N, C-alpha and C positions, 0 to 999 in steps of 0.2 A: 503492499501499498504507500504510495506517495504521503512524504510526510505534511505535505501541502494540505492533504485532508485531515489531518488530524484538527482540525477546526473546520464543521462542516460546511457544505453546500458550494462545492469547488463546481466550476464548468470546464469543461475538457480544455486543453491548452491551444489547440488548433482555434478553437474561438477568439482565444484571446490573442491570437497570433493574427487572425484577419484583422480583429479590431485594430490591432497596432498598425497592421498593413495601411488600413483605410485612412488612420489620423496622422499616419507618418507626415503626408504631406502638409497636413495642417498645422503641425508641429514645427516643421521645418521652416514655414513661412512667419514663424512667432518666435520671440526672444524666451526664453522659459526664465522666469524668476527666479535666480539662486541666492541663496543665504549662507552665507560662507561660514564655516563652523572649525573648531580645532580638535581633532582628534587626539585625544589624547593616551588611551590605553584599551586591550582588550582583556574579558576575561574570560579564560578559556578553561581553566583547570583548578583542581584542588590538589592537595600534596599525593593523594591515591590516584586519581583517576582525570578524565578532561569529561568537561560537561556534556550532556546527551539530551537534545531537544529540548534548550531552554524556551518555556513558554512564556512567562511574566517576569517582570519584576516590581521591587516596591524600596522607597526609600524612606527611612524614619525620620525623624525631627533634629537626630544629631547626625544624619546622614550617612547613618549605617544602610547597608544594600541587602536585602534578600530576592534571592532568585529561585523561582522554581526551576529546578533540573527534573524537568517530567520525566525523560526517559528512564532515570535511574531512580525515580519515584519517592524526591525528595527536595528539603530545600536548603541551601547554601546562605551563610551571612559570610558579608567582607565588610571590613573597616571605611571609614570615610576617603583613605588612602588607596582601596582599592585591593587592600591586604586579607587574604583569607582568612577566618576566624573558626568556623566550624560547621558542620551541617546537622540535619536531623530530619528524621525518617529513614524509610525504607518500604519495598514491597511490601503489602499486607492489609489486613481487614480489620485489626485492632488498633486500638487506641496508641496513638504516633506512627502510625503507617499510612502510607498512600497508595492509590491505583489511579494511576495516571492524575493526578495533581495538576492544573494549568494555571488559575488566576490566583493572586495574592495582595494583600494589603495590610498597612500599618495604620493603629489609631494612634492617636494622639498622646495615649499614655505607653505606646510603645508594645502594644499588644501584636500579635503577627496572626492575621486570618490566611487561611489556606481552604480554596475552593478545591475540593478533594471529589473531583467527578465520578471517577468508578467505583467509589463508595458512597456517592450519592449524600453529601454531606459538607460542613465545614466545619474545618478543626482550628483551633485558637490556641495560641501557645504564648509564650513571656517572650521577652527579646532575647532569653539565653538558649529559646528553642525548647521549654519544658514544657508539655500539655499541660494545659488551663480547662478547657471544656472544649464540648463538640455540638452541633445542632443538625437534623435532618433536613434535607431540602427535597420535598415532595412536587410530583406533578397531578396530574390529575387523578380527582378520586383516592388521594393519599400513595400512590404509586410512587417507587422512588423516581425520583427527578434526575434533573442531567445539570448540575453547577457549572457555569465556565467560568465566573469571576465573581468578585467580592471587592465592596467598597466599603467605609465606614465615613459617616457623617461627623466633622469634627464639633458641629455645633449641637446636633441634637442626640448625637452617639448610635444613633439607628443604622441597623446593618444593612445592604442592599447587595441583593444577589441576582445575577443572572442566571437563568434556568432554561433550557431549549427545548425539552421534550414538550414544552406549552409554548414555548416562545414569548418568556416572560420574566419582568423584573418582579422579586420576592423582597418584601419589608420584614425584618427581624427588628426586635427589640433587644439591648444590650447583652440581656441572659441568653438570647438563641431562641426566644418566643415568638413563634410567627404571628405578625399583626396584617398583613393584607399583601398586595402587590397590584399590579396592572398588565393589562396587552394578554394578545392572543397572534395565532400568526394571521398576517395580513401586509396590508400596505400603506392603513390610513396612520395619521398621526398615531396613534397611541400602539398601534400594531407594531408586531416585530417579524423580521424572519431571520431568526437564527441569530437572538442579541449575543453579543460576544464582551469586550473588554467593557468597564463600569469605571466611573471615576465621581466622586462627590467633591465638590469645593463652593464653599460660599454659598451655600444653599442651594446648591444646582448638583441635579443627577446628569449625567453625559454618559449616554449609552453608543455603543458601536452597534447599530443594526447592519450585520456584516452582508445578507444578501440584498437588502434595501440601499444598502450603497451608500448609507448617510450616517453622521452622527446625530443623534437626537437627543435636545436638551429638555428637561423637565425643571419641577422644582421639588421640593422635595414631598409634596404631596401629592402627588402626578400630573400636577397640570402642565400640559404643552406648552414648551417655548418656543424652540428653534432647529431649525436643522442646519447642520453644517455638510457642505458637500452636496454632490451629486453621482448619477452613473455616469462613467466614461472612463477614458484612457488619456483626459488632457489634464493638464495643470487647474488644480483646484477641483477635478473631480476624481472618483474612486473607482475601484475594480475588483480589489477585494479587500476592504478595510481592516485593521486588527486590534491596534491599539491607540490608546488617547491619553495625552496627559498636557498640563496648561504649565507655563512659566512663571516669573514672578511678576512680569507685565501683562499678564490672561491671555498671552498668545494661546493658542490650541494646536498641537501636534498631532497628525495621525498616519501609523504606518499604512503601506498598502502592502500586500504581499505578494503580490502579483507582479506590481508595476516596480517592487521592490525599492519604494522611496520612502522619504518621511516628509509630506505636504504639512505646511504651517499656515493657518488662518490668524487673524486677529482678534482684538477681544470684541469687537463688531462683527466676528464670523465670517470677514471678506477673507479669499486666498490673499496671501501674499508672497509665498516663496518657495523653493523645493530646497532641503539642507544639501550642500555642498561642500565638498573638500577640494580646495584650491579652485580652480578653473571649471571644474566638470561637477555635474552633480553627484552624490555619492551614491554607488550603488550596493545597497543592501540584497542580503539572501535571505528571503521571506520572513522579512520584520514580523514581530509579532507582538508581544507587549512590550511596553514603554514607560519610564518614569523619570522624572525630574527632580531633583534634589533640593534643597534649601539653599545652594550654592550657584543653581541652575546650571548644574550638570546634567545632560541628558544620556541614560540608559537604555539601549536599545536590545532587544532580543532577536537574534537571528538564530531560528529554529534549524535553517539547513547548514548554518556554518558551524553549530554547535559552540556560539559564543555571545558574550555581549558588550558591545561597544561600547566606548563611554566616551563623553564628546562634553567641551566647552561650550556653552552657546552663547557668551559674553567675555 
């Protein structure tokens, strides 16, 4: 199975090729806005192994970084300087074990939340990787759900989870008690087709709606606010969006795992540029989850390269 299919909804590559071919003449006639960033280093290994299919990354308030090493069913922790600290988790069904974890978040208290996809739950750990508690994620009729990502509001403490079996966003209290949620499969404002990464910041919920190829923005009470991007292969459009992050100035960064780029939008949701290193756009390899720390360092997981690339934005 192609690793690109680890997130659902992939259209065959020959269709992407045809789209790119059709769009190439259009792109050639316009200048693609590029925003230069400084590549600092890559995170590719631990003392005992290399990364395997890293799917998401989260930065704590102290700039400690946690990476979902999905292929090894574990989470890796690195210091603010990129130095390896420790790992926790292994393949399994028990407490502190994972089955294909995908998404991760850190709250303002330093607790680490992991979307344990194959075990249909979210597990919560302290900053040193010690298990705290977990809660089930269910789908229709109480059947086991498919958690993809998790985010925590710094304002309310509420926990938001994207769940793919019913194409919805679920909301949980601070102890994991389910409070409600919204969404179903569809193309309307409060509907999704395979919601993926989720981010909560300043009272707003950003959901990457993968097959609808947009980022949808809601308030914490599920009121629809705006969309970022649209379907396509030109600058400002998405073919397969995956991750979302926001920098200190309110700019929105979105990965596109088929176009292999990171696109940037301003705080008014207008496209501004594509990340570049040197004079060319930076070529990623299946970029998925991303995060920005308090120093405006950007972390991009590259699943097909088995690494996390780290950049200085300013």
